[in-house]
C-alpha positions, 0 to 999 in steps of 0.5 A: 541459548534461546533465540530471540523471538521475532518482533516484526513492526508494521507502522501506518500513518493515519490517513496520513495526507488528510492529516498532514492538511489538517496540520495546516488547516486546524479548523477542519478537525472533526469535519468530511475532508477529502484530498485529491483536488487541484490548484483551483481548490485551494482555500480562498482567504476572506477579508477577515482572514476566514478560509472558504473551502471548496465543496465536493458537490462542486467537482466537476472532473475525472480526478479520483480521491488520494485519502479522506479523514475519518469522518469522511470515510463514515460517508462512504467515501474512500481513497481511489474512488472517483471525486464525481462519484464521491460527491454524490455520497458526500456532497458536502465534504470539503475539498482539499489540492494535493500537495506531495511536496509537504507530504514527503516532508512529513514522511521524512520526518516520521521516519527518521523519528521511528529510526531514532528508537528502531533503525532496521526499516524497510520503507513502504512509501510515504506513509507506511514502513515496516520495522524489525524490533527483534534487537532493540533493547528492551524488545524481549522483556517481560513487563510485570505480568505482560510477557510482551510488555518490552515490544510493546513499550517500544512500540509506544516509544515510536509512536510517541516519537512520531507524535512529537515530531509530526504532530500526526498519530500512527497505528503499529501492528507487532507481530512475528512476521510482515504478514501479520503485522499488516493485518494487525496495523489495521485492527485498531485504527486509528491511533492504535497499537495491537501486539499478536503472536501466532497463538491469536491467529484463531481468534484475531486473524480467522474470523476477518474476511480474506480480503484483509490479507495483503495479497488477496484482491478483489477477483481473488476474493470473489472466487473464493466466494463462489468456494464459499470461502469467505472469512479467513478461517474458512481460507484455513480450513480449505483443502488444499487440493481445492485451492490448487484446482482453482489457483494453481499450486503455486497461489494456493500454496500461499493462500493456505500459508497466509491463512494460517499467519505463516510468513518467513519474509525478511525485511528489505532494509537497504537504503538504494531500491533494486527496482521500481515498477507500476501494476494495476489490476482492471475493473474487468478482465480484458482481452487481448485482441478485442480491448487492445487499444484500453490496454496499450493506453494502460500501458502508456499511462504505466510507462509514464508513471514509471519514468517519472518515479526514476526521474524524481528520485535520480535513477537510470536502468537497463533492464525493463520487464512486464508482469501480466495476470491472467484470468485463471490468476497464472502470472507471467514475467518477461524481461528485456535488458537494453544496452544503455541504462534509462529512464526515458518513458519512450524507451522503456514504452519499446521494451515493454513491447517487444517483451509483450510479444513473447507472451501468449494472450489467448486468456484474458487479463486482470492484471498488468505492470511494468518494471525497471531493474538493474538501477543506478544513480543517473549522476554516476 
């Protein structure tokens, strides 16, 4: 008996935070709206019941954009951009405060709607998930002349369920693996459904810039550019020895496999997290000696964010780990197991500092991360 074709979907909610806000403020549909303000940017209700919204051009501060509507993105602003910088590009865009409690509510709603159709889900955050559709009834069937009509119909059922439960749209990529699914979900945004197989890799994946592959960051892309490699197709055609020379054998092997659309990772469908982590890639490579204070501040911030995540989700952890990536793309990790489980920033920071003492910092750094593993519920 032939094994069923593997179908993995990546579902990404469309401009999630902004779309949730548009449910609350429908008069803003079609407008350039940026989410990322604070309490002072709440809309003001006039005597006649109309609402007056803050303008991005009036913003003063050091905040960053959480997300933006598609009309705002057309003006050149995007998530992660500083609000002051965005104000120069789109001063007339409207600014709303973030409301994470509301976003988490809608996140739970859309995931429950997906689970009604396909229960095998890997949670990747508040607005995206992977879904295993392989064994969902009907997914292996052809529909008319479409050999993939069955899985296409299942994905459409998921999209319909999400819209019915939340009033929001999502984009889904359905492919044989997680890597391709992540790419496919972005191809027809917003409100898109894309089904790809390995046969589609040359026509749909290879023309894309290398940055479209999840796992190739700006620094790696820049280094590839110096080698004359700008598209995924050029990366697929690159000599493995050349990639190994510039990126190391492990990352080079992954680059080669990714460019050919190959990925055998399984979904992690456990409801209990194995670990929690926070990491950041620097705007410029940093020196452990010359930029010591800046690196210390970055680590402090990552630790605070990790501690907040643990406390908010009700977990303690015993194993603290650090992750460092150097300017030659070599990645180093160090772990330390504590005697007592904790979620306190001070204890995590101390353990991370001890891990750092076991690292050779002769090269400059491009990424830093901190991780907590061996998790347990705080109430147990």
